[in-house]
N, C-alpha and C positions, 0 to 999 in steps of 0.2 A: 746348496744341497746338491742331490744326483738324480738322475732320471734313469729309467729302465730302458736298455736297448735289446729290444727282441732280435735284431740282426745278430748279436753277441751271446743268445742264449742266456742270457742273464736271468736269474731268480735268486734273491737275496735271502738268506736263512735269516731268521728272526726269533727262531725258538731259543730261548735261553737253556732249557732243558737239552734239547739236542746238541746244542753248541757245547754244552758242560759233558756229554756223553762223548763227544767226538775228542775234546781236549783229555780227557781222562783215558782213553785209548791210547793217544799219543804219549801221555806220560809215564806208559807202560813199557816204553822203548828207551834205551840208550845211545845218545846222539850229542853231535857237537854243532853240525850243520844241518839247516832245516829250510825247506825251499816250500814256500805256498803258491799255488796255482790259481790266478783267477781270485784275489782278495776281494774284488768287488766292493763293497761298502764298510768291509773291515770286521763282520761279525767274529770271525775266527782270528783276524789279523790282533786284534784288542787283547787277546789272550796270549797269541803266540810271542808278540815283541815283549812280553813280561818274563818268559822263561828263562831261569837263569841259566848264564854260562853257555847260552847258544848263539851261534852266529846265525842270524835269521836275513833272509831274502824272500823278495816276493816277486813276481811275475804277472804283469796287468797291461793288457791291450788298449783299455780303452782310455783316453787321455783323461776325459772328465774324472773317472775315478782314481787316476792317478793324483790330479790335483786335491781332489777331495781327501784322500787318505793321506797326502802329505800335511794338510792344512790341520785334519783333525787328530793325527798322530805324529808329531812331529819326531818322534824318535825313528821314524822309517827314512828319514833323509839318509841318502845314500844307500837305501837297502831296497829301493825298488827298481825293477828292470823293466822299461816301459817298452814291451813287445810281446809278440805273439808267441805262446810258450811253444809251439811248433816249429817255429824259426830260430829259438834262441839256442846258443852255445851253453855247453855244459857249466851252471853256474858255480861250481866250487871244484878245487883241485882235488880236495880227499872225498870220501864218502859222505853222502847226505840223505836225509829223509825227505819225502817230498809228502805233502797233505793240501787238500782243498775241497772246495765244493766246486766240481769240475764243471765247466761250460757243457753241457748236454749235447750241445750240435756238434763237439769235436772230440767226445770223449773217448771214443774208442779209438780215434787218433792219438789222442794223449796216451793212453796205454801204450800203445805200439812205439811210441817216442820212447818212451820210459824203459821198454825192452832193450832199446839202441844203447842205454846207459846202466844196465842191469848189475855190472860188475862194482858199480859206485853207488846203486841203491838199494839199501838192504829191506828198507821197508816204505811201502806205499799206504798212505790212509785217505781215503776219498769218498766223497759223495757221487753218486751216478744216478742217472735214469736206472729205475731199478731192473729194467730189461738187460741192459749192460752189464749192471751189477751181478745179476743172476746167471748171465752167460759165461762171465770171468769165473765163476765161482762151478758152474755146472759139471757134472761128472761124466764119463761115458754111460750110454743108454739114454740120457735126456734128447729131448727133440730139439733143447734149444743150445746142445752141446755144439762148438764149432770151432772154427779156426782160432778165433779169439780164446777159447776155453784151453785149448790145447798150447797154443804157443805163450800163455801167460804161465798156465801151470806147468810148463817144463821148466822153468826157472823159480816161481815162486809157489809157497803155499797161500791159498786164497780160503778167506775166511769171512762169510757174510755175517755181518754184526748184526744190522737191525734196519727195519722199514722205517722212512720218513714221511710223515703225511704231508700231503701237499700245504695243508694250512700253516706248515711251519715255515713258510716261504712268502717274499711279497716280490712280483704279484705272485699268484700260487701258480705252478706250472701243471698243464693238462696230464701230465704223466706224473707215475708212482716215482719215489726216490728210495735208494738203499746205500748205506755204507758199508765198507768194504775193506778188508786189512790184507795186504800183501806182503808176507814175509819171505826174503830170499831163500831158496833152499841150499843146505849145507852140502849137499852131494848133487854132482853133476850127472847129465843124462852122458849114456854111452849111445852116440848116435856117430854116423859116418862124418858128419860135418854139420855146422848150423844151418848153411845154406841148404844141403840135402834134405835135413829136416825140415825147414820152412818150406820147400819147394813139395815135398811130399805131402805135407799136412794141407797146403793150400789147393794143391791138385785134387787130392780126394775128396775134400768138402767142397769143391767147384761142381761136383756132379754128386752130391750127396744121396741122391735117391738111387743110384747105381751101385752095384756091387765094387768091391776095392778092384777087384779083377776087370773092370770095364773101366772104372774111374782114372786108375793110375797105369794103366797096359801099357803105356810109352815110357814108364820109368823103369820097367824089369824085364828081365829075359822071360821067353815063353817058359821055361823049364821052374823058374822061381814063382810064375804065376800059378801053378798048381798046389801050390801050398793053400790048405784049408781055410787059412785067415783071409785070404782074398775072396771067400764067398761072402765074407761080412760086410756090411756098409762102413761107411767112416765113423758113424757116431757111435758105433759098437766098440771101437778101437780105444784103449787106455793111452795116455801119454807114453808110457814105456812099450806100449805094442809099437806105435810110431817110431820111436827111436830106435827098436830093434829092426824093424823093417826098412829104415835107413840105410840100414850098415849092407842090404841084399840089392841096393839099387844099383844099376848100370853103372 
């Protein structure tokens, strides 16, 4: 059998109805390559390995779970990458979809890592701590709208699909959970550069209680800072607003 490792943020999905809903969402997409992050005890894996004409891989850090999965699902031979997702290289040469019940203790880091592969990852379907899922999906004007919201939505349409009750897991997490789907946008942002855009967003939200004029004054000329948009706070600006402003940076 296997044990639950709190240090790895492990909470195993056990509700077959929720598992079915996640698999149904995945089946709406067209793909050849699929990566599961954190298969754990195999609740989703059991369904994913049976998808026809799909090149499947899973990345799992916990050696105990790797041994359990290989013993329980022989079809996983040569398909498990025994490594931390945050340290792994891109698993496929071509584009691939990502799915997972993501470890809550590194879920934000997982999203930022996936942004590095955005050109190769058209769809991400994942279970997150509800707070992280809501932040990824939130729009300008919301108190939880921030760096994660803007940077993810710069490249993906984010859809909050449904809540997942604590009792759907073993052991039950102390936090609520939610499932979201990210679909890469067909259009690209018109910004100065990706680096400039990221610097602007992170600088703006680093002092989110200040007006933009005070929070990002080091990035613009005095003349540019006279624009009325700089009287707003970062949380009031849309993704497109940040993109347009990046073109005016020094």
